[in-house]
C-alpha positions as CSV (number, residue, x, y, z in Angstrom):
1,X,23.7,123.6,76.8
2,X,23.3,122.5,73.2
3,X,26.5,122.8,71.1
4,X,26.0,123.8,67.5
5,X,27.2,120.8,65.5
6,X,27.4,121.4,61.8
7,X,26.8,118.7,59.3
8,X,27.7,119.1,55.7
9,X,28.0,115.7,54.2
10,X,25.3,113.1,53.7
11,X,27.3,110.1,54.9
12,X,28.0,111.8,58.3
13,X,24.3,112.7,58.6
14,X,23.2,109.1,57.8
15,X,25.5,107.9,60.6
16,X,24.0,110.4,63.1
17,X,20.4,109.5,62.2
18,X,21.2,105.7,62.7
19,X,23.1,106.1,66.0
20,X,21.1,108.8,67.9
21,X,17.6,108.5,69.2
22,X,16.5,112.1,68.8
23,X,17.9,114.6,66.3
24,X,16.9,118.1,65.3
25,X,18.2,119.3,61.9
26,X,18.2,123.1,61.5
27,X,18.5,124.1,57.8
28,X,19.5,127.7,57.3
29,X,21.9,130.0,55.5
30,X,24.0,132.9,57.0
31,X,22.1,135.3,54.8
32,X,18.7,134.4,56.3
33,X,17.8,137.0,59.0
34,X,14.7,135.1,60.1
35,X,16.7,131.9,60.5
36,X,19.6,133.6,62.3
37,X,17.2,135.2,64.8
38,X,15.2,132.0,65.3
39,X,18.2,129.6,65.8
40,X,19.0,130.7,69.4
41,X,15.4,130.4,70.4
42,X,15.1,126.9,69.0
43,X,18.4,125.9,70.8
44,X,17.1,127.4,74.0
45,X,13.8,125.4,73.7
46,X,15.8,122.2,73.1
47,X,18.3,122.9,76.0
48,X,15.6,123.6,78.6
49,X,12.7,121.3,77.6
50,X,14.2,118.5,75.4
51,X,17.8,117.8,76.5
52,X,17.9,114.4,74.8
53,X,17.5,115.9,71.4
54,X,20.8,116.6,69.6
55,X,20.9,119.8,67.6
56,X,22.6,119.9,64.2
57,X,23.0,122.9,61.9
58,X,23.0,122.4,58.1
59,X,23.9,125.4,55.9
60,X,22.0,125.1,52.7
61,X,24.8,126.8,50.8
62,X,27.3,124.2,51.7
63,X,25.1,121.1,51.8
64,X,22.8,121.1,48.7
65,X,22.8,117.3,48.5
66,X,21.4,117.1,52.1
67,X,18.8,119.7,51.3
68,X,17.8,117.8,48.2
69,X,17.5,114.4,50.0
70,X,15.3,115.9,52.7
71,X,13.4,118.4,50.6
72,X,14.5,121.3,52.7
73,X,14.7,124.2,50.3
74,X,13.0,126.9,52.4
75,X,14.9,128.6,55.2
76,X,14.7,128.1,58.0
77,X,13.5,124.5,58.0
78,X,13.5,122.3,61.1
79,X,13.3,118.5,60.8
80,X,13.1,116.4,63.9
81,X,13.9,112.7,63.8
82,X,13.0,110.1,66.5
83,X,14.7,106.7,66.1
84,X,15.8,107.6,62.6
85,X,12.4,108.6,61.3
86,X,11.4,112.1,60.4
87,X,8.5,112.9,62.7
88,X,8.2,116.7,62.7
89,X,8.8,119.2,59.9
90,X,8.4,123.0,60.2
91,X,9.4,125.6,57.7
92,X,9.6,129.4,57.2
93,X,7.2,131.0,59.7
94,X,8.0,128.8,62.8
95,X,6.2,129.4,66.1
96,X,8.4,128.4,69.1
97,X,5.2,127.6,71.0
98,X,3.9,125.3,68.2
99,X,7.3,123.7,67.9
100,X,7.3,123.0,71.6
101,X,3.8,121.5,71.4
102,X,4.7,119.3,68.5
103,X,7.9,117.9,70.1
104,X,6.4,117.5,73.6
105,X,4.0,114.7,73.0
106,X,6.5,112.5,71.0
107,X,9.4,113.3,73.4
108,X,7.3,112.1,76.3
109,X,6.3,108.9,74.5
110,X,9.9,108.0,73.7
111,X,11.8,109.2,76.9
112,X,9.3,108.9,79.7
């Protein structure tokens, strides 16, 4: 099961992106109902289908410098990094099916 790791400083995030092969950043705020309801679905998708991707939560209210660096101003926004490079970006109206399809091909290339 994916644990919800929160990141709220840019130095910590830079270390994570340099040291981990696959990272999902979930940008959201507590006040966003769509983001709050989508988060468990995204975590479940990662847990079941993509266990080598590490899930990190970033609250836009507490991490404006991270949001600015990654142009993540819409909630929710999902950024997925493989080998330190942003490879997938989804915002606002996110389909779990489309997210699965986007991740699947790249995940197989890297891990299989």
